[in-house]
Residue frames relative to the residue before (quaternion, step in Angstrom):
aa qw qx qy qz dx dy dz
M 1.0000 0.0000 0.0000 0.0000 0.00 0.00 0.00
V 0.2387 -0.7784 0.5695 0.1132 3.56 -0.93 0.95
N 0.1854 -0.7653 0.6065 0.1097 3.54 -0.81 0.99
G 0.3345 0.7177 -0.5445 0.2767 3.55 -0.43 1.20
P 0.7206 -0.4046 0.2927 0.4810 3.56 -1.23 -0.09
V 0.3539 -0.7264 0.5545 0.1989 3.50 -0.98 0.89
Q 0.2374 -0.7746 0.5705 0.1349 3.54 -0.77 1.00
T 0.1185 -0.7724 0.6210 0.0599 3.52 -0.82 1.04
P 0.5141 -0.6479 0.4482 0.3392 3.57 -0.93 0.74
A 0.5080 -0.6441 0.4805 0.3101 3.55 -1.04 0.82
P 0.5167 -0.6369 0.4575 0.3436 3.59 -0.99 0.76
K 0.4500 -0.6905 0.4994 0.2671 3.53 -0.96 0.89
A 0.4276 -0.6737 0.5383 0.2711 3.54 -0.99 0.85
E 0.4761 -0.6632 0.4925 0.3013 3.53 -0.97 0.85
T 0.4246 -0.6903 0.5178 0.2742 3.53 -0.95 0.82
P 0.4666 -0.6859 0.4716 0.2989 3.59 -0.85 0.89
A 0.5719 -0.5876 0.4475 0.3570 3.53 -1.18 0.59
T 0.5392 -0.6414 0.4407 0.3221 3.55 -1.15 0.55
E 0.4999 0.6487 -0.4300 0.3801 3.60 1.26 -0.02
L 0.4053 -0.7145 0.5179 0.2387 3.57 -0.94 0.87
P 0.5502 -0.6107 0.4415 0.3597 3.60 -1.10 0.56
Q 0.4011 -0.7085 0.5331 0.2302 3.55 -1.10 0.74
T 0.0041 -0.8268 0.5613 -0.0370 3.57 0.15 1.26
G 0.8220 0.2404 -0.1847 0.4820 3.55 -1.03 0.79
D 0.4254 0.7238 -0.4609 0.2877 3.59 1.22 0.06
K 0.6787 0.4854 -0.2971 0.4641 3.58 0.88 -0.90
Q 0.6497 0.5159 -0.3254 0.4536 3.56 0.96 -0.80
G 0.6424 0.5310 -0.3213 0.4497 3.58 1.00 -0.77
N 0.6496 0.5082 -0.3130 0.4710 3.57 1.02 -0.78
A 0.6545 0.5034 -0.3148 0.4681 3.57 0.96 -0.82
L 0.6507 0.5150 -0.3152 0.4603 3.57 0.98 -0.82
A 0.6364 0.5180 -0.3225 0.4719 3.59 1.01 -0.75
A 0.6491 0.5129 -0.3171 0.4638 3.60 0.98 -0.79
V 0.6518 0.4993 -0.3163 0.4752 3.59 0.97 -0.82
G 0.6511 0.5188 -0.3122 0.4576 3.58 0.95 -0.83
A 0.6545 0.5034 -0.3090 0.4720 3.57 0.96 -0.85
S 0.6378 0.5230 -0.3267 0.4613 3.59 1.02 -0.75
I 0.6484 0.5139 -0.3194 0.4621 3.58 0.97 -0.83
V 0.6610 0.4995 -0.3087 0.4672 3.58 0.90 -0.90
A 0.6570 0.5036 -0.3159 0.4637 3.61 0.92 -0.86
G 0.6517 0.5146 -0.3135 0.4607 3.59 0.99 -0.80
M 0.6569 0.5031 -0.3138 0.4658 3.57 0.96 -0.81
L 0.6450 0.5070 -0.3242 0.4710 3.58 0.98 -0.79
G 0.6346 0.5292 -0.3213 0.4627 3.58 1.04 -0.74
L 0.6636 0.4967 -0.3054 0.4687 3.57 0.95 -0.83
I 0.6374 0.5184 -0.3291 0.4654 3.58 0.98 -0.80
G 0.6701 0.4902 -0.2968 0.4719 3.59 0.93 -0.85
F 0.6503 0.5201 -0.3145 0.4558 3.58 1.00 -0.78
T 0.6846 0.4664 -0.2973 0.4748 3.60 0.89 -0.87
K 0.6242 0.5226 -0.3467 0.4659 3.59 1.04 -0.66
K 0.6366 0.5215 -0.3294 0.4630 3.60 1.00 -0.79
K 0.6518 0.5015 -0.3180 0.4717 3.61 0.94 -0.82
K 0.6482 0.5184 -0.3200 0.4569 3.57 0.99 -0.81
D 0.6474 0.5145 -0.3124 0.4674 3.59 1.02 -0.79
E 0.6501 0.5181 -0.3198 0.4545 3.60 1.04 -0.72
K 0.6279 0.5405 -0.3352 0.4486 3.60 1.09 -0.62
D 0.5982 0.5890 -0.3588 0.4079 3.61 1.12 -0.57
F 0.6552 0.5247 -0.3315 0.4308 3.63 1.07 -0.52
């Protein structure tokens, strides 16, 4: 029997998944939401000004 340091095998690093990271995904969603809000606001303003213009005709 040999009394000496006991060697334990090093833990194996987990292999990363083959899926690529989703970079820029959150920023793209936020940008789409801001764009949709701007378009909706512009459509609302156009409809509001048209309604006011129609009321002046009477």
